[in-house]
C-alpha positions as CSV (number, residue, x, y, z in Angstrom):
1,M,11.1,6.2,-25.1
2,K,12.5,7.9,-22.1
3,L,10.6,7.7,-18.7
4,L,11.1,10.1,-16.0
5,I,9.9,8.6,-12.8
6,A,9.6,10.8,-9.8
7,A,9.4,9.3,-6.4
8,G,7.7,11.2,-3.6
9,A,7.8,9.8,0.0
10,T,11.4,8.9,1.0
11,Q,10.4,5.5,2.3
12,K,8.9,4.7,-1.2
13,F,12.2,5.7,-3.2
14,V,13.7,2.2,-2.6
15,Y,10.3,0.7,-4.2
16,M,10.7,3.1,-7.5
17,K,14.5,2.2,-7.7
18,A,13.2,-1.3,-8.2
19,L,10.7,-0.4,-10.6
20,S,13.4,2.2,-12.6
21,D,15.4,-1.0,-12.5
22,A,13.1,-3.4,-14.1
23,V,12.0,-0.6,-16.7
24,S,15.8,-0.2,-17.6
25,Q,16.1,-4.2,-17.9
26,L,13.4,-3.8,-20.8
27,G,15.6,-1.6,-22.8
28,V,13.9,1.6,-21.7
29,E,16.1,4.7,-21.0
30,C,14.8,5.6,-17.4
31,K,15.6,8.2,-15.1
32,L,14.6,8.1,-11.5
33,V,14.6,11.2,-9.5
34,K,13.3,12.7,-5.7
35,E,10.4,15.0,-6.8
36,S,11.2,17.4,-3.6
37,E,14.6,18.2,-5.4
38,Y,13.1,19.4,-8.5
39,A,9.7,20.7,-7.8
40,T,7.9,22.1,-4.8
41,G,5.8,24.8,-3.8
42,F,3.1,25.9,-1.0
43,P,2.7,24.3,1.4
44,S,6.4,23.0,1.4
45,K,9.4,23.2,4.2
46,N,11.8,24.4,1.5
47,I,10.9,28.1,1.3
48,L,13.5,29.3,-1.0
49,E,12.2,26.8,-3.4
50,W,8.6,27.7,-3.7
51,F,7.1,28.5,-7.0
52,S,10.7,28.0,-8.7
53,N,10.9,25.5,-11.4
54,K,14.5,26.2,-12.6
55,K,15.8,22.8,-11.8
56,F,12.8,20.8,-13.0
57,K,13.3,22.7,-16.4
58,K,16.7,21.7,-16.4
59,L,16.0,18.1,-15.7
60,I,13.3,18.0,-18.6
61,S,15.6,19.9,-21.2
62,E,18.3,17.5,-20.6
63,F,16.4,14.2,-20.1
64,K,13.9,15.1,-22.9
65,P,11.2,12.4,-21.4
66,D,8.8,11.2,-23.3
67,A,6.6,10.3,-20.4
68,V,6.6,11.1,-16.4
69,F,5.4,8.7,-14.0
70,V,4.8,9.9,-10.6
71,D,3.6,7.7,-7.1
72,R,2.0,10.8,-5.9
73,Q,0.0,13.9,-6.5
74,S,2.2,16.9,-6.2
75,H,4.1,20.1,-7.7
76,F,6.3,17.8,-9.8
77,G,3.2,16.4,-11.7
78,L,1.6,19.9,-12.1
79,E,5.1,20.8,-13.6
80,S,5.0,17.8,-15.8
81,I,1.6,19.0,-17.2
82,K,2.4,22.7,-17.8
83,A,5.3,21.2,-19.7
84,G,3.4,19.2,-21.9
85,I,4.7,16.1,-20.7
86,P,2.2,13.1,-20.6
87,L,1.7,12.3,-17.1
88,F,0.7,9.0,-15.2
89,V,-0.3,9.3,-11.7
90,Y,-0.2,6.2,-9.7
91,L,-2.7,6.0,-6.9
92,R,-2.0,3.3,-4.0
93,G,-4.5,4.5,-1.4
94,H,-8.1,5.9,-1.3
95,F,-7.0,9.8,-1.6
96,W,-10.3,11.1,-0.6
97,L,-11.0,9.2,2.4
98,E,-7.5,9.8,3.7
99,Q,-8.1,13.5,3.3
100,E,-11.7,13.4,5.3
101,W,-10.0,11.3,8.5
102,A,-6.9,13.7,8.4
103,K,-9.1,16.9,8.9
104,K,-11.0,14.7,11.7
105,T,-7.9,13.4,13.4
106,I,-4.2,14.7,12.9
107,Y,-5.2,18.0,11.2
108,K,-7.7,19.3,13.4
109,D,-6.5,23.2,13.9
110,P,-7.4,25.7,11.0
111,I,-3.7,26.4,9.9
112,M,-3.2,22.2,9.1
113,K,-6.6,22.2,7.5
114,T,-5.5,24.9,5.3
115,V,-2.5,23.2,4.4
116,I,-4.7,19.9,3.9
117,N,-6.8,21.7,1.6
118,L,-4.0,23.3,-0.5
119,R,-2.3,19.6,-0.8
120,A,-5.9,18.6,-1.8
121,K,-6.0,21.2,-4.5
122,T,-3.0,20.3,-6.1
123,A,-3.6,16.7,-6.1
124,E,-7.0,17.3,-7.7
125,E,-5.1,19.3,-10.5
126,C,-2.9,16.5,-11.0
127,F,-5.8,14.1,-11.3
128,R,-7.8,16.2,-13.6
129,D,-5.1,17.1,-16.3
130,C,-2.9,13.9,-16.2
131,T,-3.2,11.5,-19.2
132,A,-4.0,8.6,-16.8
133,I,-4.5,7.9,-13.5
134,L,-2.8,4.3,-12.5
135,P,-4.9,2.8,-9.2
136,I,-3.3,-0.7,-8.0
137,T,-7.0,-2.5,-7.6
138,K,-10.3,-2.6,-9.1
139,Y,-11.4,-1.6,-6.1
140,L,-9.7,1.7,-6.2
141,E,-10.4,2.3,-9.8
142,G,-14.0,2.1,-8.9
143,V,-13.0,4.9,-6.4
144,V,-11.5,7.1,-9.3
145,K,-14.4,6.5,-11.5
146,E,-16.6,7.9,-8.9
147,H,-14.8,11.3,-8.9
148,Y,-13.6,11.2,-12.3
149,P,-15.9,9.3,-14.6
150,N,-14.2,10.4,-17.9
151,K,-10.6,9.9,-17.0
152,P,-8.4,7.0,-18.4
153,T,-7.7,4.3,-15.6
154,D,-5.4,1.6,-16.0
155,I,-5.0,-1.1,-13.3
156,L,-1.2,-1.3,-12.2
157,L,-0.5,-4.0,-9.4
158,E,2.1,-3.1,-6.9
159,G,5.6,-4.9,-7.4
160,M,7.1,-6.9,-4.8
161,D,10.6,-8.3,-4.5
162,A,10.1,-12.1,-3.7
163,S,13.9,-12.4,-2.6
164,L,13.3,-10.3,0.5
165,W,11.1,-13.0,1.9
166,Y,12.3,-16.4,3.2
167,P,12.5,-18.1,6.5
168,Q,14.6,-16.2,9.2
169,E,15.4,-17.7,12.8
170,G,15.4,-15.1,15.6
171,M,12.2,-14.6,17.2
172,N,10.4,-16.7,19.7
173,L,6.4,-16.8,20.3
174,K,4.3,-19.0,22.1
175,H,2.2,-21.5,19.7
176,P,-0.1,-21.8,18.4
177,C,-0.1,-17.9,17.5
178,V,-1.9,-15.6,15.4
179,G,0.1,-12.6,13.7
180,L,-1.3,-9.1,13.1
181,L,0.8,-6.5,11.2
182,Q,-0.8,-3.1,10.9
183,Y,-0.5,0.2,11.8
184,S,-3.4,2.2,13.8
185,N,-3.1,5.8,12.1
186,W,-6.5,5.9,10.1
187,W,-9.6,5.0,12.0
188,G,-11.4,3.8,8.9
189,K,-8.9,1.0,8.6
190,T,-8.1,0.5,12.5
191,K,-12.0,0.3,13.6
192,E,-12.1,-3.4,12.5
193,M,-9.9,-4.5,15.5
194,M,-12.6,-3.6,17.8
195,I,-14.1,-7.1,17.3
196,L,-10.8,-8.7,18.5
197,P,-12.0,-8.6,22.1
198,K,-14.5,-11.5,21.0
199,V,-12.2,-13.3,18.9
200,L,-9.9,-13.5,22.0
201,E,-12.1,-14.6,24.2
202,A,-13.4,-17.4,21.5
203,L,-9.6,-18.7,21.2
204,P,-8.0,-18.3,24.6
205,H,-5.4,-21.1,23.9
206,V,-4.4,-19.0,20.7
207,T,-1.9,-16.1,21.5
208,F,-2.3,-13.0,19.1
209,Y,0.7,-11.0,18.4
210,W,0.3,-7.1,17.2
211,V,2.9,-5.6,15.3
212,G,2.6,-2.0,14.3
213,G,0.6,0.1,16.1
214,G,1.4,3.7,16.2
215,G,-0.5,6.7,14.9
216,A,-3.6,8.3,16.7
217,Y,-5.7,5.0,17.7
218,E,-2.8,2.8,19.3
219,E,-3.6,3.5,22.9
220,K,-7.8,3.3,21.9
221,I,-6.9,-0.3,20.7
222,L,-4.3,-1.4,23.5
223,S,-6.9,-0.2,26.0
224,L,-9.3,-3.0,24.7
225,L,-6.7,-6.0,23.9
226,E,-4.0,-5.7,27.0
227,K,-6.4,-7.2,29.4
228,Y,-6.4,-10.2,27.7
229,D,-3.4,-12.9,28.7
230,N,-3.3,-14.0,25.2
231,F,-2.7,-10.6,23.6
232,K,0.9,-9.5,23.1
233,F,1.9,-5.9,21.6
234,L,5.2,-6.0,19.9
235,G,5.4,-2.4,18.7
236,R,7.2,-1.5,15.5
237,L,9.7,-3.7,14.1
238,Q,12.8,-3.1,11.8
239,Y,11.7,-3.8,8.0
240,P,12.5,-6.2,6.5
241,D,14.9,-8.3,8.8
242,Q,13.0,-8.1,12.1
243,V,9.5,-8.7,10.1
244,R,11.0,-11.4,8.3
245,Q,11.7,-13.1,11.7
246,Y,8.2,-12.3,12.7
247,L,6.6,-13.6,9.7
248,T,8.8,-16.9,10.0
249,E,7.7,-17.6,13.7
250,I,3.8,-17.1,13.2
251,D,1.5,-20.1,12.4
252,V,-1.2,-17.6,10.7
253,Y,-1.2,-14.5,9.6
254,A,-4.5,-12.2,9.9
255,L,-5.2,-8.4,8.8
256,V,-8.0,-7.2,10.7
257,T,-9.1,-4.0,8.6
258,G,-12.0,-1.9,7.9
259,L,-10.3,-0.4,4.7
260,D,-7.5,-1.5,2.5
261,T,-6.6,-0.6,-1.0
262,L,-4.3,-3.5,-1.4
263,G,-3.1,-5.5,1.6
264,V,0.6,-5.4,1.3
265,T,1.3,-7.0,4.2
266,I,-1.0,-10.0,3.2
267,L,1.5,-10.4,0.1
268,E,4.4,-10.6,2.4
269,A,3.0,-13.1,4.6
270,S,2.0,-15.0,1.4
271,L,5.5,-14.8,0.3
272,M,6.6,-16.3,3.4
273,K,4.1,-19.3,2.6
274,K,2.0,-18.4,5.8
275,P,-1.8,-19.2,5.7
276,V,-3.5,-15.7,5.6
277,V,-7.3,-14.4,6.6
278,A,-8.4,-11.3,6.3
279,T,-11.7,-9.0,6.5
280,D,-13.5,-8.8,3.5
281,A,-13.1,-4.9,3.2
282,A,-12.6,-2.8,0.4
283,A,-9.8,-4.3,-2.1
284,I,-8.9,-7.5,0.1
285,P,-10.9,-10.0,-1.8
286,E,-8.8,-8.9,-5.0
287,V,-5.8,-10.1,-3.2
288,I,-7.3,-13.2,-1.2
289,K,-9.0,-15.7,-3.5
290,N,-11.1,-17.1,-0.6
291,G,-11.0,-20.6,0.0
292,I,-8.1,-20.8,-2.4
293,T,-5.3,-18.8,-1.2
294,G,-6.4,-18.0,1.9
295,Y,-9.8,-16.8,3.9
296,T,-11.6,-13.7,3.9
297,A,-13.9,-13.2,6.8
298,K,-17.3,-10.9,6.9
299,E,-16.3,-7.4,7.8
300,G,-17.3,-7.1,11.5
301,D,-18.2,-10.6,11.9
302,A,-16.1,-11.8,14.9
303,V,-17.7,-15.3,14.6
304,D,-16.8,-15.7,11.2
305,L,-13.3,-14.6,11.6
306,V,-13.0,-17.0,14.6
307,E,-14.2,-20.0,12.3
308,K,-11.6,-19.1,9.6
309,L,-8.7,-18.8,12.0
310,T,-9.8,-22.3,13.7
311,I,-9.8,-24.1,10.2
312,L,-6.3,-22.5,9.6
313,L,-5.0,-23.3,13.0
314,N,-6.3,-26.9,13.3
315,D,-6.2,-28.2,9.7
316,K,-2.3,-28.0,8.8
317,K,-3.5,-29.6,5.4
318,I,-5.8,-27.0,4.4
319,A,-3.1,-24.5,5.7
320,S,-0.4,-25.9,3.6
321,K,-2.4,-26.3,0.5
322,M,-3.7,-22.6,1.1
323,S,-0.1,-21.3,1.9
324,I,1.3,-22.7,-1.4
325,A,-1.4,-21.5,-3.5
326,G,-1.3,-17.9,-2.1
327,Y,2.4,-17.9,-2.7
328,E,2.5,-18.9,-6.3
329,F,-0.5,-16.1,-6.7
330,V,1.5,-13.2,-5.3
331,K,5.0,-14.6,-7.0
332,N,3.0,-14.6,-10.4
333,N,1.0,-11.4,-10.3
334,F,3.3,-9.1,-8.1
335,S,6.5,-8.9,-9.3
336,W,8.9,-5.8,-10.5
337,D,9.2,-7.4,-13.9
338,K,5.5,-7.5,-14.3
339,M,5.0,-4.1,-13.1
340,A,7.6,-2.8,-15.3
341,T,6.1,-4.5,-18.3
342,D,2.6,-3.7,-17.6
343,L,3.6,0.2,-17.0
344,L,5.4,0.5,-20.4
345,S,2.2,-1.2,-21.9
346,V,-0.1,1.3,-20.7
347,I,2.1,4.4,-21.3
348,N,2.9,3.2,-24.8
349,K,-1.0,2.6,-25.3
350,H,-2.0,6.3,-24.3
351,L,1.3,7.8,-26.2
352,N,-0.1,6.0,-29.4
353,K,-3.6,7.3,-29.0
354,A,-2.2,11.0,-28.6
355,K,-0.3,10.5,-32.1
């Protein structure tokens, strides 16, 4: 089999490179490309390439793939469908909610709303006509089924490079401390941080460090939290080196989110053998086995979050046991090798059905 992998966002190319390498190690001929170099259309910055598919056709005629795997829904996917090649769409986020949020926040003016509507149309065509949609969690699979009840789906867990996450000195924090690592670009996710004032008040001896921020809601959250002496905002940190130093130093990791389709930072903290607690929103219960690999706290419940944090901060035996269990869970279920094996299994299943 020949597999063509097209990476969308630039920051995700390194992840798709890891997947491509793992697929190749299994004896499959695999080619990785940046999708924007081969297929584009309106809306796009590259006006000269609008509606031109010469480079795409050349790529297909030379490589002759049996299947195409894309990590976002765009013109590359549409061209693959037109070429009659089985298309497998990887879905990491809640596409439909993100479209809604974007229209209400960052894309308020009519022109940008038109742009986002056109991108949504392209995405919906990919979803509708692809061979299968591959969401990263059961929660997200349920969301897909709400929109496309008859579309084949298979869960494909994200890969993680465990070798990137090891203890590294370099950051001094005040202890005991809780680490928060999350961005503030979507209100549906960020709104849960509104419960943190009650948490800070209940744990005045614990320092909370927030890494990330940015986006439309950073100032809104900071205006609530900066008045507390036990809250510190560290802004963006270089990934992965400074993030690794940060995770090395914290005592407990907390993800306070209103919606998460996976919770990659939970996986990273677990690989650093840190005890974790997160709100039980969306797919979080799939990533944390409550009471075994960490704790989940009821969404919107500051008291529950305080109770779980207090246990992990005060009971080192429980914290250590959960840290080890969390590490083993992530290492065994979220590797690139496992993702590559699962992906090929899914593709072969659908290709065999089509014969």
